[in-house]
Every structure is written in C-alpha cells, then in structure tokens.
N, CA and C atoms as an extended XYZ file, in Angstrom:
291
Properties=species:S:1:pos:R:3:atomname:S:1:resname:S:1:resid:I:1 pbc="F F F"
N       -13.693       17.456       -9.481 N   MET     1
C       -12.303       17.084       -9.341 CA  MET     1
C       -11.889       17.224       -7.876 C   MET     1
N       -11.124       16.276       -7.396 N   ARG     2
C       -10.680       16.301       -6.015 CA  ARG     2
C        -9.426       17.139       -5.866 C   ARG     2
N        -9.310       17.725       -4.711 N   THR     3
C        -8.111       18.505       -4.435 CA  THR     3
C        -7.024       17.572       -3.892 C   THR     3
N        -5.797       18.060       -3.853 N   ASN     4
C        -4.700       17.269       -3.294 CA  ASN     4
C        -4.980       16.884       -1.847 C   ASN     4
N        -5.576       17.803       -1.082 N   LYS     5
C        -5.840       17.533        0.321 CA  LYS     5
C        -6.780       16.342        0.486 C   LYS     5
N        -7.757       16.196       -0.402 N   GLU     6
C        -8.680       15.077       -0.311 CA  GLU     6
C        -7.991       13.752       -0.601 C   GLU     6
N        -6.909       13.765       -1.337 N   LYS     7
C        -6.205       12.540       -1.692 CA  LYS     7
C        -5.028       12.258       -0.783 C   LYS     7
N        -4.655       13.220        0.061 N   ASP     8
C        -3.509       13.021        0.935 CA  ASP     8
C        -3.912       12.109        2.082 C   ASP     8
N        -3.784       10.827        1.869 N   TYR     9
C        -4.182        9.831        2.848 CA  TYR     9
C        -3.069        8.805        2.966 C   TYR     9
N        -2.841        8.364        4.155 N   PHE    10
C        -1.904        7.288        4.392 CA  PHE    10
C        -2.387        6.554        5.622 C   PHE    10
N        -1.923        5.337        5.777 N   PHE    11
C        -2.181        4.700        7.056 CA  PHE    11
C        -0.941        3.966        7.497 C   PHE    11
N        -0.868        3.721        8.782 N   ARG    12
C         0.299        3.095        9.377 CA  ARG    12
C        -0.114        1.744        9.933 C   ARG    12
N         0.653        0.731        9.615 N   THR    13
C         0.415       -0.604       10.140 CA  THR    13
C         1.270       -0.793       11.382 C   THR    13
N         0.660       -1.203       12.452 N   ILE    14
C         1.396       -1.444       13.684 CA  ILE    14
C         1.510       -2.955       13.855 C   ILE    14
N         2.689       -3.498       13.563 N   SER    15
C         2.873       -4.933       13.634 CA  SER    15
C         4.342       -5.280       13.509 C   SER    15
N         4.751       -6.311       14.181 N   ASN    16
C         6.098       -6.832       13.992 CA  ASN    16
C         6.131       -7.888       12.894 C   ASN    16
N         4.959       -8.300       12.424 N   GLN    17
C         4.855       -9.397       11.469 CA  GLN    17
C         4.686       -8.954       10.030 C   GLN    17
N         4.057       -7.824        9.793 N   VAL    18
C         3.690       -7.433        8.428 CA  VAL    18
C         3.829       -5.932        8.231 C   VAL    18
N         3.877       -5.540        6.981 N   ARG    19
C         3.851       -4.129        6.593 CA  ARG    19
C         2.964       -4.041        5.350 C   ARG    19
N         2.045       -3.094        5.329 N   PHE    20
C         1.267       -2.861        4.117 CA  PHE    20
C         0.624       -1.489        4.161 C   PHE    20
N         0.267       -0.967        2.996 N   GLY    21
C        -0.335        0.343        2.924 CA  GLY    21
C        -0.585        0.759        1.491 C   GLY    21
N        -0.892        2.028        1.292 N   CYS    22
C        -1.146        2.538       -0.050 CA  CYS    22
C        -0.683        3.985       -0.124 C   CYS    22
N        -0.645        4.497       -1.326 N   GLY    23
C        -0.247        5.881       -1.538 CA  GLY    23
C        -0.362        6.236       -3.004 C   GLY    23
N         0.188        7.364       -3.354 N   TYR    24
C         0.237        7.767       -4.753 CA  TYR    24
C         1.456        8.627       -4.976 C   TYR    24
N         1.840        8.736       -6.212 N   ARG    25
C         2.923        9.622       -6.622 CA  ARG    25
C         2.523       10.232       -7.952 C   ARG    25
N         3.196       11.294       -8.331 N   THR    26
C         2.922       11.931       -9.613 CA  THR    26
C         4.033       11.560      -10.580 C   THR    26
N         3.631       10.967      -11.699 N   VAL    27
C         4.569       10.543      -12.730 CA  VAL    27
C         4.179       11.250      -14.024 C   VAL    27
N         5.062       12.083      -14.528 N   GLU    28
C         4.812       12.844      -15.759 CA  GLU    28
C         3.475       13.573      -15.706 C   GLU    28
N         3.197       14.205      -14.580 N   GLY    29
C         1.992       15.004      -14.425 CA  GLY    29
C         0.723       14.216      -14.136 C   GLY    29
N         0.812       12.885      -14.017 N   LYS    30
C        -0.365       12.055      -13.776 CA  LYS    30
C        -0.183       11.287      -12.464 C   LYS    30
N        -1.241       11.191      -11.691 N   ARG    31
C        -1.175       10.442      -10.437 CA  ARG    31
C        -1.124        8.947      -10.703 C   ARG    31
N        -0.230        8.284      -10.001 N   GLN    32
C        -0.138        6.828      -10.061 CA  GLN    32
C        -0.392        6.326       -8.636 C   GLN    32
N        -1.442        5.542       -8.479 N   PHE    33
C        -1.827        5.012       -7.179 CA  PHE    33
C        -1.179        3.649       -6.993 C   PHE    33
N        -0.772        3.350       -5.756 N   PHE    34
C        -0.114        2.064       -5.525 CA  PHE    34
C        -0.454        1.522       -4.136 C   PHE    34
N        -0.342        0.207       -4.038 N   ALA    35
C        -0.464       -0.491       -2.759 CA  ALA    35
C         0.835       -1.241       -2.543 C   ALA    35
N         1.235       -1.398       -1.290 N   TRP    36
C         2.468       -2.121       -1.001 CA  TRP    36
C         2.245       -3.099        0.145 C   TRP    36
N         3.047       -4.151        0.130 N   HIS    37
C         2.921       -5.216        1.117 CA  HIS    37
C         4.284       -5.847        1.331 C   HIS    37
N         4.605       -6.179        2.571 N   GLY    38
C         5.871       -6.849        2.831 CA  GLY    38
C         5.926       -7.478        4.204 C   GLY    38
N         6.884       -8.372        4.331 N   TYR    39
C         7.160       -9.009        5.615 CA  TYR    39
C         8.572       -8.667        6.042 C   TYR    39
N         8.771       -8.429        7.323 N   PRO    40
C        10.128       -8.183        7.800 CA  PRO    40
C        10.970       -9.455        7.706 C   PRO    40
N        12.217       -9.284        7.376 N   ASP    41
C        13.172      -10.380        7.327 CA  ASP    41
C        14.370       -9.937        8.166 C   ASP    41
N        14.351      -10.295        9.423 N   ARG    42
C        15.325       -9.805       10.409 CA  ARG    42
C        15.212       -8.291       10.499 C   ARG    42
N        16.199       -7.557       10.039 N   ASN    43
C        16.148       -6.097       10.122 CA  ASN    43
C        15.711       -5.444        8.814 C   ASN    43
N        15.362       -6.234        7.832 N   ASP    44
C        14.973       -5.712        6.523 CA  ASP    44
C        13.526       -6.065        6.216 C   ASP    44
N        12.922       -5.332        5.304 N   ASP    45
C        11.579       -5.627        4.819 CA  ASP    45
C        11.665       -5.927        3.331 C   ASP    45
N        11.073       -7.048        2.906 N   TYR    46
C        10.949       -7.322        1.481 CA  TYR    46
C         9.567       -6.822        1.088 C   TYR    46
N         9.525       -5.823        0.227 N   ILE    47
C         8.279       -5.142       -0.094 CA  ILE    47
C         7.967       -5.267       -1.578 C   ILE    47
N         6.696       -5.512       -1.875 N   THR    48
C         6.198       -5.485       -3.251 CA  THR    48
C         5.250       -4.307       -3.371 C   THR    48
N         5.496       -3.452       -4.351 N   THR    49
C         4.645       -2.289       -4.612 CA  THR    49
C         3.964       -2.501       -5.952 C   THR    49
N         2.633       -2.412       -5.979 N   ALA    50
C         1.857       -2.662       -7.196 CA  ALA    50
C         0.958       -1.474       -7.506 C   ALA    50
N         0.749       -1.242       -8.794 N   GLU    51
C        -0.135       -0.157       -9.224 CA  GLU    51
C        -1.586       -0.569       -9.023 C   GLU    51
N        -2.380        0.344       -8.473 N   ILE    52
C        -3.805        0.109       -8.284 CA  ILE    52
C        -4.576        1.259       -8.933 C   ILE    52
N        -5.868        1.074       -9.072 N   SER    53
C        -6.707        2.126       -9.658 CA  SER    53
C        -7.070        3.157       -8.585 C   SER    53
N        -7.541        4.291       -9.035 N   GLU    54
C        -8.003        5.320       -8.100 CA  GLU    54
C        -9.179        4.800       -7.281 C   GLU    54
N       -10.052        4.008       -7.907 N   ASP    55
C       -11.178        3.429       -7.179 CA  ASP    55
C       -10.701        2.491       -6.063 C   ASP    55
N        -9.678        1.691       -6.347 N   GLU    56
C        -9.130        0.806       -5.321 CA  GLU    56
C        -8.499        1.623       -4.192 C   GLU    56
N        -7.799        2.691       -4.555 N   PHE    57
C        -7.212        3.591       -3.563 CA  PHE    57
C        -8.305        4.149       -2.647 C   PHE    57
N        -9.399        4.614       -3.233 N   ASP    58
C       -10.516        5.147       -2.445 CA  ASP    58
C       -11.130        4.063       -1.560 C   ASP    58
N       -11.225        2.846       -2.099 N   GLU    59
C       -11.783        1.726       -1.333 CA  GLU    59
C       -10.917        1.428       -0.096 C   GLU    59
N        -9.606        1.426       -0.279 N   ILE    60
C        -8.692        1.199        0.845 CA  ILE    60
C        -8.882        2.291        1.894 C   ILE    60
N        -8.986        3.532        1.454 N   ASN    61
C        -9.144        4.656        2.381 CA  ASN    61
C       -10.415        4.538        3.214 C   ASN    61
N       -11.466        3.967        2.630 N   LYS    62
C       -12.726        3.795        3.357 CA  LYS    62
C       -12.681        2.572        4.267 C   LYS    62
N       -11.973        1.535        3.826 N   LYS    63
C       -11.981        0.254        4.539 CA  LYS    63
C       -11.043        0.214        5.742 C   LYS    63
N        -9.912        0.910        5.653 N   TYR    64
C        -8.895        0.844        6.700 CA  TYR    64
C        -8.786        2.167        7.440 C   TYR    64
N        -8.717        2.078        8.768 N   ARG    65
C        -8.472        3.282        9.561 CA  ARG    65
C        -7.056        3.767        9.291 C   ARG    65
N        -6.774        4.993        9.670 N   LYS    66
C        -5.442        5.565        9.415 CA  LYS    66
C        -4.355        4.858       10.200 C   LYS    66
N        -4.671        4.306       11.327 N   GLU    67
C        -3.692        3.563       12.112 CA  GLU    67
C        -4.332        2.249       12.530 C   GLU    67
N        -3.742        1.137       12.120 N   ILE    68
C        -4.347       -0.155       12.420 CA  ILE    68
C        -3.329       -1.102       13.015 C   ILE    68
N        -3.824       -1.982       13.847 N   VAL    69
C        -3.026       -3.088       14.351 CA  VAL    69
C        -3.391       -4.274       13.465 C   VAL    69
N        -2.401       -4.860       12.828 N   ALA    70
C        -2.696       -5.912       11.861 CA  ALA    70
C        -1.790       -7.112       12.065 C   ALA    70
N        -2.341       -8.263       11.823 N   GLY    71
C        -1.589       -9.509       11.833 CA  GLY    71
C        -1.505      -10.067       10.421 C   GLY    71
N        -0.971      -11.256       10.315 N   ARG    72
C        -0.773      -11.872        8.992 CA  ARG    72
C        -2.083      -12.085        8.236 C   ARG    72
N        -3.144      -12.428        8.946 N   GLU    73
C        -4.420      -12.684        8.273 CA  GLU    73
C        -4.931      -11.437        7.543 C   GLU    73
N        -4.918      -10.305        8.225 N   LYS    74
C        -5.368       -9.049        7.622 CA  LYS    74
C        -4.443       -8.633        6.475 C   LYS    74
N        -3.141       -8.841        6.669 N   ALA    75
C        -2.164       -8.486        5.636 CA  ALA    75
C        -2.320       -9.359        4.395 C   ALA    75
N        -2.584      -10.642        4.593 N   GLU    76
C        -2.775      -11.550        3.449 CA  GLU    76
C        -4.017      -11.169        2.647 C   GLU    76
N        -5.086      -10.802        3.334 N   ALA    77
C        -6.308      -10.371        2.636 CA  ALA    77
C        -6.017       -9.116        1.817 C   ALA    77
N        -5.259       -8.184        2.398 N   PHE    78
C        -4.884       -6.954        1.689 CA  PHE    78
C        -4.037       -7.292        0.457 C   PHE    78
N        -3.020       -8.143        0.654 N   ARG    79
C        -2.120       -8.517       -0.453 CA  ARG    79
C        -2.897       -9.179       -1.595 C   ARG    79
N        -3.762      -10.126       -1.262 N   LYS    80
C        -4.514      -10.850       -2.293 CA  LYS    80
C        -5.409       -9.924       -3.104 C   LYS    80
N        -5.989       -8.926       -2.438 N   LYS    81
C        -6.923       -8.034       -3.127 CA  LYS    81
C        -6.232       -6.889       -3.868 C   LYS    81
N        -5.190       -6.286       -3.280 N   TYR    82
C        -4.638       -5.057       -3.841 CA  TYR    82
C        -3.231       -5.170       -4.422 C   TYR    82
N        -2.544       -6.286       -4.219 N   VAL    83
C        -1.190       -6.438       -4.752 CA  VAL    83
C        -1.119       -7.566       -5.767 C   VAL    83
N        -1.576       -8.758       -5.393 N   ASP    84
C        -1.555       -9.896       -6.322 CA  ASP    84
C        -2.399       -9.598       -7.552 C   ASP    84
N        -1.892       -9.958       -8.717 N   GLY    85
C        -2.644       -9.757       -9.951 CA  GLY    85
C        -2.572       -8.349      -10.508 C   GLY    85
N        -1.867       -7.460       -9.834 N   HIS    86
C        -1.679       -6.085      -10.298 CA  HIS    86
C        -0.278       -5.937      -10.874 C   HIS    86
N        -0.066       -4.910      -11.648 N   THR    87
C         1.247       -4.625      -12.214 CA  THR    87
C         2.205       -4.228      -11.105 C   THR    87
N         3.319       -4.953      -11.007 N   VAL    88
C         4.324       -4.648       -9.991 CA  VAL    88
C         5.165       -3.470      -10.474 C   VAL    88
N         5.271       -2.450       -9.640 N   ILE    89
C         6.076       -1.266       -9.959 CA  ILE    89
C         7.502       -1.461       -9.449 C   ILE    89
N         7.616       -2.011       -8.235 N   LEU    90
C         8.930       -2.160       -7.608 CA  LEU    90
C         8.839       -3.234       -6.540 C   LEU    90
N         9.891       -4.041       -6.407 N   GLU    91
C         9.943       -4.983       -5.299 CA  GLU    91
C        11.386       -5.230       -4.911 C   GLU    91
N        11.582       -5.555       -3.662 N   GLY    92
C        12.915       -5.848       -3.159 CA  GLY    92
C        13.051       -5.468       -1.706 C   GLY    92
N        14.222       -5.722       -1.164 N   LEU    93
C        14.490       -5.385        0.228 CA  LEU    93
C        14.495       -3.888        0.426 C   LEU    93
N        13.657       -3.412        1.327 N   ASN    94
C        13.590       -1.995        1.698 CA  ASN    94
C        13.329       -1.079        0.501 C   ASN    94
N        12.650       -1.575       -0.524 N   LYS    95
C        12.353       -0.784       -1.722 CA  LYS    95
C        10.889       -0.390       -1.718 C   LYS    95
N        10.617        0.845       -1.373 N   LEU    96
C         9.258        1.370       -1.379 CA  LEU    96
C         9.286        2.705       -2.071 C   LEU    96
N         8.264        2.974       -2.868 N   LEU    97
C         8.236        4.238       -3.608 CA  LEU    97
C         8.143        5.425       -2.692 C   LEU    97
C-alpha cells in the first residue's frame, strides 16, 4: 500500500494558452483521482475535470515533469487521453476541484 506522501504529486503548466493537470481528493474515505483541462477565456478559465483511474494517475506522474512548458498540441494530447471519454466530475468557468 502506498503512503500519502507517495501520492502527493502535482504539476504546474506554464502557458498562456492552456491549463491541465491531475490530482486526487478523498470522497467518503476513498481516493478519487482526476485529470483537468482548460483554456483561458480572457481572464477566466473554462475547465473540465474528469475522473481517472489510479493507473492513469500514476502514468501521468511518470510521463510529465512536475513543471512543464506546454502549448496547445501537448494539451490536446493530454485532453484526448485523460479527459475525453471519462466521467466528467465538474466543468465550468474557474471550476476546479
């Protein structure tokens, strides 16, 4: 079993064009892993947050450095793999878990 410290991972996207990342929260004593993706719209971000599996969360942690410079191409690949086709938890302007 992994400790909380092993799962405490986040990364920061450095871009004026896109926002994306992953994380987890505890819901009723169980971890829920999620990925999020959004584009800025003037001063706001429209963000979609989708539930992902623990394996996908681990895959993201291995694939992406903790701080990355990303453009639309990298963000679209992330969205297609980890957000599209997954259960949407929350979406809207400036709505991130």
